C-alpha positions as CSV (number, residue, x, y, z in Angstrom):
1,M,68.0,-34.1,35.3
2,S,69.0,-33.8,39.0
3,E,72.6,-34.6,38.2
4,A,72.9,-31.5,36.1
5,L,71.6,-29.5,39.1
6,G,74.3,-30.9,41.5
7,R,73.3,-31.9,44.9
8,H,70.6,-31.0,47.3
9,K,71.4,-28.0,49.5
10,Y,69.8,-29.4,52.7
11,A,70.4,-32.8,54.4
12,V,67.8,-35.0,56.0
13,G,67.6,-34.1,59.7
14,Q,68.7,-30.5,59.1
15,V,66.6,-27.7,60.7
16,V,65.5,-24.9,58.3
17,Q,63.1,-22.0,58.1
18,L,60.2,-22.1,55.6
19,Q,59.4,-19.0,53.6
20,A,55.7,-19.7,53.1
21,R,53.9,-18.3,50.2
22,P,51.1,-15.7,51.0
23,Y,48.3,-18.1,49.7
24,E,49.7,-21.1,51.7
25,P,49.4,-20.6,55.4
26,A,52.1,-22.4,57.3
27,A,53.3,-22.7,60.9
28,K,56.1,-20.2,61.8
29,G,59.4,-21.4,63.1
30,A,61.7,-24.3,62.5
31,Y,61.0,-27.2,60.1
32,T,63.1,-30.4,59.9
33,I,64.1,-31.9,56.5
34,V,62.4,-35.4,56.5
35,R,63.2,-36.5,53.0
36,Q,65.0,-35.2,49.9
37,L,62.9,-35.4,46.7
38,P,64.0,-35.4,43.0
39,A,64.2,-32.3,41.0
40,D,61.0,-31.1,39.4
41,N,61.0,-28.3,36.8
42,G,64.7,-27.7,37.5
43,E,64.5,-27.4,41.3
44,F,65.0,-29.9,44.1
45,A,62.2,-30.5,46.5
46,Y,61.9,-31.8,50.1
47,R,59.4,-33.2,52.6
48,V,59.6,-31.0,55.8
49,K,57.9,-31.3,59.2
50,S,57.1,-28.6,61.9
51,S,56.5,-29.7,65.5
52,A,53.6,-27.2,65.3
53,E,51.8,-29.1,62.6
54,P,50.5,-32.7,62.5
55,H,51.5,-33.2,58.8
56,E,54.5,-33.0,56.6
57,R,54.8,-30.5,53.7
58,M,56.3,-30.8,50.3
59,V,58.3,-27.7,49.5
60,R,60.8,-26.4,46.9
61,E,64.4,-25.7,47.8
62,S,63.9,-21.9,47.0
63,Q,61.2,-21.8,49.8
64,L,63.9,-22.8,52.5
65,K,66.7,-21.0,54.3
66,R,69.0,-21.9,57.1
Protein backbone atom coordinates (compact mmCIF):
# COMPACT_ATOMS: atom_id res chain seq x y z
CA MET A 1 0.00 0.00 0.00
CA SER A 2 2.74 2.52 0.88
CA GLU A 3 4.41 1.99 -2.50
CA ALA A 4 1.32 3.39 -4.22
CA LEU A 5 1.60 6.50 -2.05
CA GLY A 6 5.20 7.17 -3.01
CA ARG A 7 7.66 8.25 -0.34
CA HIS A 8 7.42 9.90 3.04
CA LYS A 9 7.48 13.70 2.80
CA TYR A 10 9.65 14.14 5.91
CA ALA A 11 12.95 12.52 6.86
CA VAL A 12 14.18 11.26 10.23
CA GLY A 13 15.90 14.13 12.03
CA GLN A 14 13.98 16.82 10.15
CA VAL A 15 12.40 19.60 12.24
CA VAL A 16 8.71 20.26 11.57
CA GLN A 17 5.72 22.06 13.06
CA LEU A 18 2.76 20.10 14.41
CA GLN A 19 -0.74 21.26 13.58
CA ALA A 20 -2.43 19.86 16.67
CA ARG A 21 -6.08 18.94 16.65
CA PRO A 22 -8.34 20.98 18.98
CA TYR A 23 -9.12 17.96 21.16
CA GLU A 24 -5.44 16.92 21.41
CA PRO A 25 -3.41 19.40 23.43
CA ALA A 26 0.21 19.47 22.32
CA ALA A 27 3.28 21.58 22.97
CA LYS A 28 3.75 24.48 20.58
CA GLY A 29 6.95 24.85 18.61
CA ALA A 30 9.29 22.55 16.77
CA TYR A 31 9.10 18.76 16.68
CA THR A 32 11.78 16.42 15.38
CA ILE A 33 10.91 13.41 13.22
CA VAL A 34 12.07 10.37 15.22
CA ARG A 35 10.76 7.58 12.99
CA GLN A 36 8.84 7.07 9.76
CA LEU A 37 5.87 4.72 10.08
CA PRO A 38 3.99 2.79 7.39
CA ALA A 39 0.89 4.16 5.73
CA ASP A 40 -2.40 3.66 7.53
CA ASN A 41 -5.70 4.42 5.80
CA GLY A 42 -3.84 5.88 2.85
CA GLU A 43 -1.59 8.29 4.75
CA PHE A 44 1.95 8.01 6.11
CA ALA A 45 2.55 8.47 9.83
CA TYR A 46 5.52 9.49 11.98
CA ARG A 47 6.84 9.40 15.55
CA VAL A 48 7.75 12.97 16.54
CA LYS A 49 9.32 14.48 19.66
CA SER A 50 9.19 17.98 21.11
CA SER A 51 11.85 19.14 23.56
CA ALA A 52 8.95 20.60 25.61
CA GLU A 53 7.36 17.17 26.22
CA PRO A 54 8.80 14.02 27.83
CA HIS A 55 7.10 11.65 25.36
CA GLU A 56 6.91 11.02 21.62
CA ARG A 57 3.73 11.39 19.58
CA MET A 58 2.38 9.42 16.64
CA VAL A 59 1.03 11.81 14.01
CA ARG A 60 -0.22 11.65 10.44
CA GLU A 61 1.65 13.38 7.64
CA SER A 62 -1.24 15.84 7.14
CA GLN A 63 -0.70 17.14 10.69
CA LEU A 64 2.84 18.32 9.89
CA LYS A 65 4.32 21.27 8.05
CA ARG A 66 7.85 22.55 7.55
